[in-house]
C-alpha positions in Angstrom: 9.9 26.5 -26.3 7.2 26.1 -23.6 7.4 28.5 -20.6 5.2 28.8 -17.5 6.2 31.6 -15.1 4.3 31.9 -11.8 4.2 35.2 -9.8 2.2 36.8 -7.0 3.3 34.8 -4.0 4.4 36.3 -0.7 3.8 36.5 3.0 0.3 37.0 4.2 -1.5 36.8 7.5 -4.2 34.1 8.2 -7.5 35.2 6.7 -5.7 37.3 4.0 -5.8 37.0 0.2 -3.3 36.6 -2.6 -3.7 36.3 -6.4 -1.3 34.1 -8.2 -0.6 34.5 -11.9 1.0 32.1 -14.4 2.2 33.7 -17.7 2.6 31.1 -20.5 4.2 31.0 -23.9 5.3 28.5 -26.5 2.1 26.5 -26.8 -1.6 27.0 -27.6 -2.8 28.1 -24.2 -6.5 28.3 -25.2 -6.5 24.7 -26.3 -5.2 23.2 -23.0 -6.6 22.4 -19.6 -4.5 24.1 -16.9 -3.8 23.2 -13.3 -2.5 24.6 -10.0 -0.5 22.3 -7.7 1.3 23.0 -4.5 4.1 21.5 -2.4 4.6 22.1 1.3 8.0 21.3 2.9 8.5 17.6 3.4 5.3 16.8 1.5 4.4 15.5 -1.9 3.2 17.9 -4.6 -0.7 17.9 -4.5 -3.4 19.0 -6.8 -5.1 22.3 -6.0 -7.4 23.3 -9.0 -8.1 22.6 -12.6 -9.8 24.6 -15.3 -11.0 23.5 -18.7 -9.7 25.2 -21.9 -12.9 27.2 -22.4 -13.4 28.0 -18.6 -16.7 26.1 -18.5 -15.5 23.5 -16.0 -13.5 24.0 -12.8 -12.7 21.6 -10.0 -10.8 22.0 -6.7 -9.2 20.0 -3.9 -11.5 19.7 -1.0 -9.1 21.6 1.2 -9.4 24.8 -0.9 -13.0 24.5 -2.1 -14.9 27.7 -1.4 -11.8 29.7 -0.7 -9.8 29.5 -4.0 -10.9 30.4 -7.5 -9.1 29.4 -10.6 -9.5 31.5 -13.8 -7.8 32.1 -17.1 -7.5 34.8 -19.7 -7.0 33.1 -23.0 -6.3 36.4 -24.7 -3.4 37.0 -22.4 -2.2 33.3 -22.2 -2.4 33.7 -18.4 -3.7 31.5 -15.6 -4.8 32.8 -12.2 -5.5 31.6 -8.7 -7.4 33.8 -6.4 -6.8 32.7 -2.8 -9.0 34.0 -0.1 -9.3 33.3 3.7 -5.8 31.8 3.6 -4.8 29.4 6.4 -1.3 28.5 7.7 -1.8 25.0 6.1 -1.9 26.7 2.7 1.8 27.5 3.0 3.6 25.9 0.1 5.3 26.5 -3.2 2.5 26.9 -5.9 3.1 25.6 -9.4 1.1 25.9 -12.6 0.9 23.0 -14.9 -0.3 21.7 -18.2 -0.1 18.4 -20.0 0.2 17.9 -23.7 2.4 16.2 -26.3 2.6 13.3 -23.8 4.4 15.2 -21.1 3.8 17.5 -18.2 5.1 21.1 -18.2 5.7 23.0 -14.9 6.7 26.5 -13.9 9.4 27.2 -11.3 6.9 27.9 -8.6 6.0 30.8 -6.3 6.2 30.7 -2.5 3.1 31.4 -0.5 3.6 31.7 3.3 0.6 32.2 5.6 1.7 33.3 9.1 1.0 35.8 11.7 
């Protein structure tokens, strides 16, 4: 059974940093691209970042480029998102995601709130 479990969210002041983790099980993590998405209240879920299976390729939404860094540890089956210089508009529930066997898999999400 596939599981994705996000953690590391919380309340942080503008300009602060957080590191999100997504622990996975039930599939071959090292063979799959992984993604972070986020959903703010009243908004649609949006793409944040992507990383290739072997970490050679990343891409980011323009709104987070230069502030967020996606990474993965294939030995630990874990995905990360380092978020620096956080802004109030980064407030959202953050989800990790992968797509294989013709369907998308999602975690339960972790809340990030950026506020003074």
